[in-house]
Kinemage of the C-alpha trace (Angstrom):
@kinemage 1
@onewidth
@group {chain A} dominant
@subgroup {mainchain}
@vectorlist {calphas} color= white
{ca met a 1} P -14.387 -1.586 34.479
{ca asn a 2} L -13.159 1.405 36.253
{ca thr a 3} L -9.329 0.862 36.689
{ca ala a 4} L -8.496 -0.913 33.620
{ca thr a 5} L -9.595 -2.309 30.245
{ca lys a 6} L -9.452 -6.130 30.900
{ca leu a 7} L -8.235 -8.748 27.914
{ca val a 8} L -8.278 -12.469 28.943
{ca met a 9} L -6.798 -14.237 26.191
{ca arg a 10} L -5.077 -17.746 25.163
{ca ala a 11} L -1.632 -17.996 24.499
{ca thr a 12} L -1.904 -19.492 21.105
{ca ser a 13} L 1.359 -19.987 19.086
{ca tyr a 14} L 1.389 -18.541 15.702
{ca ser a 15} L 4.060 -19.353 12.945
{ca glu a 16} L 4.753 -15.957 12.210
{ca ser a 17} L 4.356 -12.194 13.364
{ca pro a 18} L 0.975 -10.496 12.124
{ca ser a 19} L 1.687 -8.904 9.027
{ca met a 20} L 0.129 -5.463 8.090
{ca asn a 21} L -3.288 -7.248 6.968
{ca ala a 22} L -3.805 -7.858 10.566
{ca ala a 23} L -4.614 -4.400 11.057
{ca leu a 24} L -8.012 -5.437 9.471
{ca tyr a 25} L -8.444 -8.954 9.891
{ca arg a 26} L -8.925 -11.440 12.202
{ca ala a 27} L -7.175 -14.311 10.221
{ca asp a 28} L -8.507 -16.886 12.810
{ca gln a 29} L -12.121 -16.049 12.470
{ca arg a 30} L -12.059 -16.119 8.752
{ca thr a 31} L -15.141 -18.328 7.594
{ca ala a 32} L -13.476 -20.805 4.816
{ca arg a 33} L -14.705 -23.459 6.742
{ca asn a 34} L -18.277 -22.200 6.273
{ca pro a 35} L -18.488 -21.239 2.627
{ca glu a 36} L -22.369 -20.721 2.450
{ca arg a 37} L -22.027 -17.539 4.926
{ca arg a 38} L -18.474 -16.612 3.358
{ca glu a 39} L -19.483 -13.118 2.241
{ca ser a 40} L -21.605 -12.148 5.070
{ca ser a 41} L -18.895 -13.286 7.322
{ca phe a 42} L -16.045 -12.124 5.982
{ca leu a 43} L -16.940 -8.589 6.843
{ca asp a 44} L -17.322 -9.627 10.423
{ca thr a 45} L -13.685 -10.509 10.603
{ca ile a 46} L -12.625 -6.773 9.880
{ca val a 47} L -11.355 -4.869 13.087
{ca gly a 48} L -12.689 -1.114 13.663
{ca arg a 49} L -16.114 -0.858 12.312
{ca arg a 50} L -17.349 2.610 13.314
{ca gly a 51} L -18.023 5.732 11.663
{ca ser a 52} L -16.324 6.280 8.300
{ca leu a 53} L -14.986 2.793 8.199
{ca arg a 54} L -18.478 1.556 8.059
{ca ser a 55} L -19.266 3.533 5.114
{ca ile a 56} L -16.064 2.127 3.475
{ca leu a 57} L -17.026 -1.421 4.205
{ca asn a 58} L -20.372 -0.636 2.537
{ca gln a 59} L -18.562 0.280 -0.515
{ca val a 60} L -16.280 -2.704 -0.643
{ca glu a 61} L -19.352 -5.082 -0.498
{ca ala a 62} L -20.906 -3.085 -3.317
{ca val a 63} L -18.137 -3.042 -5.718
{ca ala a 64} L -16.543 -6.612 -4.720
{ca gly a 65} L -18.794 -8.337 -7.071
{ca ala a 66} L -18.211 -6.393 -10.098
{ca asn a 67} L -15.182 -6.591 -12.229
{ca thr a 68} L -14.719 -2.768 -11.799
{ca thr a 69} L -11.321 -1.087 -11.478
{ca val a 70} L -10.825 0.218 -7.954
{ca leu a 71} L -8.590 3.049 -6.930
{ca ile a 72} L -7.683 3.150 -3.163
{ca thr a 73} L -6.206 6.232 -1.756
{ca gly a 74} L -5.094 7.231 1.882
{ca glu a 75} L -1.871 7.872 3.790
{ca thr a 76} L 0.741 5.169 4.371
{ca gly a 77} L -0.250 2.583 7.075
{ca thr a 78} L -4.115 3.037 6.787
{ca gly a 79} L -4.709 -0.399 5.621
{ca lys a 80} L -4.907 -0.008 1.823
{ca glu a 81} L -3.620 -3.580 1.169
{ca gly a 82} L -6.090 -5.114 3.422
{ca ile a 83} L -9.011 -3.183 1.721
{ca ala a 84} L -7.631 -4.485 -1.752
{ca arg a 85} L -7.699 -7.985 -0.131
{ca ala a 86} L -11.200 -7.764 1.265
{ca ile a 87} L -12.360 -6.615 -2.286
{ca his a 88} L -10.739 -9.937 -3.699
{ca glu a 89} L -12.215 -12.229 -1.032
{ca leu a 90} L -15.770 -11.017 -1.366
{ca ser a 91} L -15.557 -11.262 -5.240
{ca pro a 92} L -16.271 -14.080 -7.478
{ca arg a 93} L -12.741 -14.421 -8.161
{ca arg a 94} L -11.838 -15.344 -4.730
{ca asn a 95} L -10.684 -19.162 -5.560
{ca ser a 96} L -8.140 -17.570 -7.857
{ca asn a 97} L -4.836 -15.584 -7.458
{ca leu a 98} L -4.448 -12.183 -5.557
{ca val a 99} L -1.202 -11.217 -6.710
{ca lys a 100} L 0.528 -7.921 -5.658
{ca val a 101} L 3.227 -5.648 -7.357
{ca asn a 102} L 4.564 -2.653 -5.355
{ca cys a 103} L 5.493 -0.345 -8.007
{ca ala a 104} L 7.790 1.718 -6.262
{ca ala a 105} L 10.071 -1.383 -5.059
{ca met a 106} L 11.809 -1.625 -8.562
{ca pro a 107} L 13.079 0.703 -11.738
{ca ala a 108} L 11.106 0.947 -14.772
{ca gly a 109} L 13.044 -1.828 -16.885
{ca leu a 110} L 12.452 -4.761 -14.070
{ca leu a 111} L 8.955 -3.512 -13.185
{ca glu a 112} L 8.021 -3.948 -16.783
{ca ser a 113} L 9.238 -7.517 -17.033
{ca glu a 114} L 7.730 -7.986 -13.613
{ca leu a 115} L 4.140 -6.899 -14.941
{ca phe a 116} L 4.213 -8.484 -18.140
{ca gly a 117} L 7.011 -10.841 -18.031
{ca his a 118} L 9.848 -11.353 -20.717
{ca glu a 119} L 11.178 -14.006 -23.112
{ca arg a 120} L 14.630 -15.679 -22.866
{ca gly a 121} L 17.230 -13.478 -24.110
{ca ala a 122} L 14.981 -10.244 -24.367
{ca phe a 123} L 17.707 -8.537 -22.468
{ca thr a 124} L 21.228 -8.787 -21.064
{ca gly a 125} L 20.936 -11.766 -18.132
{ca ala a 126} L 17.492 -13.062 -19.252
{ca ile a 127} L 18.566 -16.600 -19.383
{ca asn a 128} L 15.133 -17.819 -18.976
{ca ser a 129} L 11.939 -16.565 -19.791
{ca his a 130} L 9.425 -15.069 -17.133
{ca val a 131} L 5.882 -15.187 -16.297
{ca gly a 132} L 4.579 -11.664 -15.526
{ca arg a 133} L 2.237 -10.967 -12.637
{ca phe a 134} L -0.668 -10.133 -15.064
{ca ala a 135} L -0.642 -13.726 -16.417
{ca leu a 136} L -0.374 -14.903 -12.980
{ca ala a 137} L -3.678 -12.941 -11.967
{ca asp a 138} L -5.647 -14.235 -15.148
{ca arg a 139} L -8.924 -15.019 -13.796
{ca gly a 140} L -8.117 -13.369 -10.272
{ca thr a 141} L -7.101 -9.735 -8.975
{ca leu a 142} L -4.197 -7.835 -9.467
{ca phe a 143} L -3.062 -5.519 -6.849
{ca leu a 144} L -0.823 -2.307 -8.096
{ca asp a 145} L 0.467 -0.704 -4.773
{ca glu a 146} L 2.061 2.614 -4.987
{ca ile a 147} L 0.718 3.237 -8.386
{ca gly a 148} L 1.850 6.836 -8.331
{ca asp a 149} L 5.353 5.862 -8.652
{ca met a 150} L 4.881 3.857 -11.776
{ca pro a 151} L 7.044 5.551 -14.415
{ca leu a 152} L 5.733 7.544 -17.246
{ca glu a 153} L 7.370 5.597 -19.624
{ca leu a 154} L 5.619 2.445 -18.449
{ca gln a 155} L 2.110 3.973 -18.197
{ca pro a 156} L 0.910 3.407 -21.660
{ca lys a 157} L 1.437 -0.226 -21.613
{ca leu a 158} L -0.566 -0.378 -18.366
{ca leu a 159} L -3.413 1.799 -19.890
{ca arg a 160} L -3.386 -0.824 -23.089
{ca val a 161} L -4.057 -3.794 -20.780
{ca leu a 162} L -6.801 -1.951 -18.894
{ca gln a 163} L -8.437 -1.330 -22.204
{ca glu a 164} L -7.770 -4.026 -24.371
{ca arg a 165} L -7.045 -6.951 -21.813
{ca glu a 166} L -4.023 -7.858 -23.619
{ca phe a 167} L -0.205 -7.255 -23.703
{ca glu a 168} L 3.170 -8.466 -25.216
{ca ala a 169} L 5.860 -9.642 -22.597
{ca val a 170} L 9.257 -7.988 -23.112
{ca gly a 171} L 11.000 -9.321 -26.239
{ca ser a 172} L 7.872 -11.218 -27.399
{ca thr a 173} L 5.993 -10.600 -30.792
{ca gly a 174} L 2.710 -12.775 -29.375
{ca thr a 175} L -0.124 -11.101 -27.599
{ca thr a 176} L -1.290 -12.617 -24.595
{ca arg a 177} L -5.059 -12.056 -23.449
{ca val a 178} L -5.948 -11.966 -19.555
{ca asp a 179} L -9.069 -11.711 -17.716
{ca val a 180} L -7.724 -9.613 -14.882
{ca arg a 181} L -9.318 -7.358 -12.177
{ca val a 182} L -7.023 -4.632 -11.113
{ca val a 183} L -7.181 -2.904 -7.763
{ca ala a 184} L -4.668 0.029 -7.667
{ca ala a 185} L -3.429 2.174 -4.397
{ca thr a 186} L -1.543 5.024 -3.655
{ca asn a 187} L -0.605 7.720 -0.953
{ca gln a 188} L 0.120 10.259 -3.708
{ca asp a 189} L -2.566 12.857 -4.913
{ca leu a 190} L -2.773 11.599 -8.761
{ca lys a 191} L -5.000 14.580 -9.731
{ca gln a 192} L -2.077 16.850 -8.591
{ca met a 193} L 0.134 14.420 -10.550
{ca val a 194} L -1.763 14.939 -13.548
{ca arg a 195} L -1.975 18.485 -13.394
{ca glu a 196} L 2.011 18.287 -12.992
{ca arg a 197} L 2.254 15.953 -15.963
{ca glu a 198} L 3.729 13.292 -13.527
{ca phe a 199} L 0.843 10.880 -14.363
{ca arg a 200} L -1.207 10.139 -17.326
{ca lys a 201} L -4.490 11.736 -17.532
{ca asp a 202} L -6.242 8.752 -19.277
{ca leu a 203} L -4.579 6.384 -17.057
{ca tyr a 204} L -5.957 8.016 -14.059
{ca tyr a 205} L -9.495 8.146 -15.434
{ca arg a 206} L -9.189 4.408 -16.159
{ca leu a 207} L -8.130 3.835 -12.783
{ca asn a 208} L -10.321 5.986 -10.904
{ca val a 209} L -13.670 4.286 -11.794
{ca phe a 210} L -14.613 3.261 -8.147
{ca pro a 211} L -12.494 5.449 -5.791
{ca ile a 212} L -12.375 4.610 -2.049
{ca tyr a 213} L -10.450 7.090 0.315
{ca leu a 214} L -9.009 5.525 3.811
{ca pro a 215} L -8.821 8.309 6.602
{ca pro a 216} L -5.730 8.170 8.553
{ca leu a 217} L -6.154 6.765 12.097
{ca arg a 218} L -6.090 10.255 13.708
{ca glu a 219} L -9.725 10.619 12.303
{ca arg a 220} L -10.758 7.220 13.520
{ca lys a 221} L -10.110 7.681 17.162
{ca ala a 222} L -13.164 5.353 18.067
{ca asp a 223} L -11.566 2.588 16.297
{ca ile a 224} L -8.378 2.669 18.450
{ca pro a 225} L -9.208 0.601 21.202
{ca glu a 226} L -10.590 -2.145 19.447
{ca leu a 227} L -7.281 -2.035 17.298
{ca val a 228} L -5.165 -1.961 20.454
{ca glu a 229} L -7.105 -5.071 21.975
{ca his a 230} L -6.779 -6.872 18.570
{ca phe a 231} L -2.853 -6.197 18.286
{ca val a 232} L -2.226 -7.047 21.826
{ca gln a 233} L -4.061 -10.474 21.501
{ca gln a 234} L -2.408 -11.255 18.210
{ca phe a 235} L 1.360 -10.371 19.587
{ca ala a 236} L 0.540 -12.057 23.144
{ca gly a 237} L -0.308 -14.966 21.371
{ca ser a 238} L 2.860 -15.346 19.194
{ca met a 239} L 4.986 -14.543 22.087
{ca ala a 240} L 3.283 -17.186 24.180
{ca lys a 241} L 2.120 -14.471 26.725
{ca thr a 242} L -0.974 -13.722 28.614
{ca ile a 243} L -2.065 -9.862 28.677
{ca glu a 244} L -4.858 -9.435 30.986
{ca thr a 245} L -4.863 -5.517 31.397
{ca ile a 246} L -4.638 -2.482 29.571
{ca pro a 247} L -4.570 0.405 32.119
{ca glu a 248} L -7.204 3.224 31.478
{ca glu a 249} L -4.590 5.678 31.248
{ca thr a 250} L -2.582 4.206 28.975
{ca met a 251} L -5.570 3.472 26.498
{ca arg a 252} L -6.366 7.161 26.892
{ca ala a 253} L -2.745 8.045 25.768
{ca leu a 254} L -2.766 5.702 22.573
{ca val a 255} L -6.402 7.240 21.672
{ca arg a 256} L -5.267 10.735 22.099
{ca his a 257} L -2.176 10.302 19.936
{ca cys a 258} L -1.991 11.654 16.552
{ca trp a 259} L -0.259 8.377 14.987
{ca pro a 260} L 1.341 9.935 11.866
{ca gly a 261} L 2.313 6.485 10.527
{ca asn a 262} L -1.370 5.311 11.112
{ca ile a 263} L -2.296 1.785 11.734
{ca arg a 264} L 0.932 0.348 11.093
{ca glu a 265} L 2.948 2.715 13.592
{ca leu a 266} L 0.111 1.683 16.018
{ca gln a 267} L 0.778 -2.150 15.282
{ca asn a 268} L 4.664 -1.537 15.819
{ca tyr a 269} L 4.035 0.128 19.136
{ca ile a 270} L 1.999 -2.461 20.499
{ca glu a 271} L 4.233 -5.177 19.477
{ca arg a 272} L 6.984 -3.442 21.485
{ca gly a 273} L 4.659 -2.994 24.391
{ca val a 274} L 3.741 -6.613 24.595
{ca ile a 275} L 7.601 -7.430 24.427
{ca leu a 276} L 8.120 -5.259 27.530
{ca ser a 277} L 5.238 -6.446 29.548
{ca asn a 278} L 5.847 -9.510 31.779
{ca asp a 279} L 3.314 -9.346 34.388
{ca gly a 280} L -0.168 -9.503 32.630
{ca ile a 281} L -0.306 -5.549 32.168
{ca leu a 282} L 0.425 -3.699 29.010
{ca lys a 283} L 3.156 -1.469 29.974
{ca pro a 284} L 4.283 0.136 26.449
{ca gly a 285} L 6.987 2.738 26.152
{ca pro a 286} L 6.544 6.110 25.881
{ca leu a 287} L 4.975 7.508 23.056
{ca glu a 288} L 7.191 9.643 20.637
{ca pro a 289} L 5.970 13.388 20.534
{ca cys a 290} L 4.237 14.100 17.008
{ca glu a 291} L 2.663 17.249 15.667
{ca pro a 292} L -0.616 17.582 14.122
{ca pro a 293} L -0.421 17.712 10.344
{ca glu a 294} L 0.297 21.044 8.755
{ca pro a 295} L -2.327 22.699 6.731
{ca ala a 296} L -2.038 21.687 2.589
{ca ile a 297} L -1.604 25.261 2.098
{ca val a 298} L 1.868 25.336 3.670
{ca asn a 299} L 3.202 22.149 2.201
{ca pro a 300} L 5.411 22.519 -1.137
{ca thr a 301} L 3.485 21.509 -4.363
{ca leu a 302} L 4.380 18.238 -5.945
{ca glu a 303} L 6.326 20.033 -8.602
{ca glu a 304} L 8.537 21.844 -5.966
{ca lys a 305} L 9.233 18.740 -4.213
{ca ile a 306} L 10.418 17.080 -7.453
{ca arg a 307} L 12.610 19.746 -8.326
{ca arg a 308} L 14.361 19.859 -5.018
{ca glu a 309} L 14.886 15.989 -5.117
{ca ile a 310} L 16.555 16.732 -8.707
{ca leu a 311} L 18.785 19.501 -7.708
{ca ala a 312} L 19.869 17.806 -4.682
{ca ala a 313} L 20.904 14.504 -6.676
{ca cys a 314} L 22.745 16.627 -9.447
{ca gln a 315} L 24.449 18.568 -7.025
{ca ser a 316} L 25.661 15.141 -5.080
{ca ala a 317} L 26.401 13.583 -8.618
{ca asn a 318} L 28.519 16.759 -9.463
{ca trp a 319} L 26.003 17.406 -12.293
{ca met a 320} L 26.820 14.120 -14.218
{ca leu a 321} L 23.648 12.937 -15.180
{ca gly a 322} L 24.317 9.584 -16.573
{ca gly a 323} L 26.580 6.542 -15.222
{ca pro a 324} L 26.413 4.525 -12.671
{ca lys a 325} L 27.307 7.125 -10.313
{ca gly a 326} L 25.073 9.686 -12.092
{ca ala a 327} L 22.028 11.599 -10.985
{ca ala a 328} L 19.674 9.447 -12.774
{ca val a 329} L 20.999 6.525 -11.338
{ca arg a 330} L 20.213 8.091 -7.803
{ca leu a 331} L 16.781 9.128 -8.854
{ca gly a 332} L 16.226 5.641 -10.072
{ca leu a 333} L 15.173 7.119 -13.628
{ca lys a 334} L 16.412 6.819 -17.055
{ca arg a 335} L 19.035 9.543 -18.359
{ca thr a 336} L 16.363 10.434 -21.083
{ca thr a 337} L 13.365 10.529 -18.587
{ca leu a 338} L 15.870 12.928 -16.138
{ca phe a 339} L 16.821 15.300 -18.776
{ca his a 340} L 13.185 15.712 -19.892
{ca lys a 341} L 12.130 16.461 -16.181
{ca met a 342} L 14.868 18.989 -15.998
{ca lys a 343} L 14.174 20.668 -19.132
{ca arg a 344} L 10.326 20.987 -18.165
{ca leu a 345} L 11.284 22.409 -14.524
{ca gly a 346} L 13.713 24.885 -15.970
{ca ile a 347} L 16.867 23.027 -14.157
{ca ala a 348} L 20.034 23.803 -16.161
{ca arg a 349} L 23.634 22.741 -15.676
{ca pro a 350} L 25.508 25.710 -13.877
{ca ala a 351} L 28.006 27.302 -16.287
{ca asp a 352} L 31.181 26.010 -14.351
{ca lys a 353} L 30.211 22.311 -14.326
């Protein structure tokens, strides 16, 4: 059409807003009702199937049937969790649990208990035993998001599970064996972290058996119109609205935008646009100006970033490392871990402190 992109949709009521997974899946078109065509049909539910994403979907389909560990990399908001879900849903493990853990969301002690479980009385406050995520994912898939944020002191235990398929819960002397397929994801450069000794080399190679890289949305501009239409339909349905028209100038602006927050940013922007539209025409607010990413050469190295963060935390804590208000707590590290990092980076307490 010359003047606008037309969208006619039913105002279907949904119980909740679409999650990040909606960036990749049309949940209402999933084919659980037709199990004999489940695998081929599941890929048909993925939004945006052009260019580089077509190659990614071929990789997903190829690896899904194996028990191989998969490492998904890409910028924040590119849909890594959606790809992990696709791998699980296309695998023989699809009738078992897909268990998700965000490794950046909790400190090392809590993360160890969350992954491996703990026995009653294992530590202060452990009034009941707790089943860990590895046990919950037995015969299924465990998705370890933000794996680059896993504390160094916990990485050997994860390595052992990947190698031996067994672990001990915190405070337990008994060994638990599990059959778990691990899919990990990160937006960090794990190779650089290995070089900087912030991530174990042996764990990196154990995770990086089958790598999948998700390009940023700015490199997938051909997919933007389809993603826009998909999000408009979902949000219009959840808000009992009918959006019939997406003006061509609006779509052109969306395709030109650099989307530093990738699919997640686009999703949020369309949600706001649907809220503001009341006459059947999508009228989103103005786009925030964004600069294209700077060349990698001008970005500080990971070690420089870590050094600056540690210095800032130490200065804020008046160079007190331990205690409830110390730099270690501010950084989410153990005091011994912080001391080790400071020693390696050549950071010393000023003489007058």
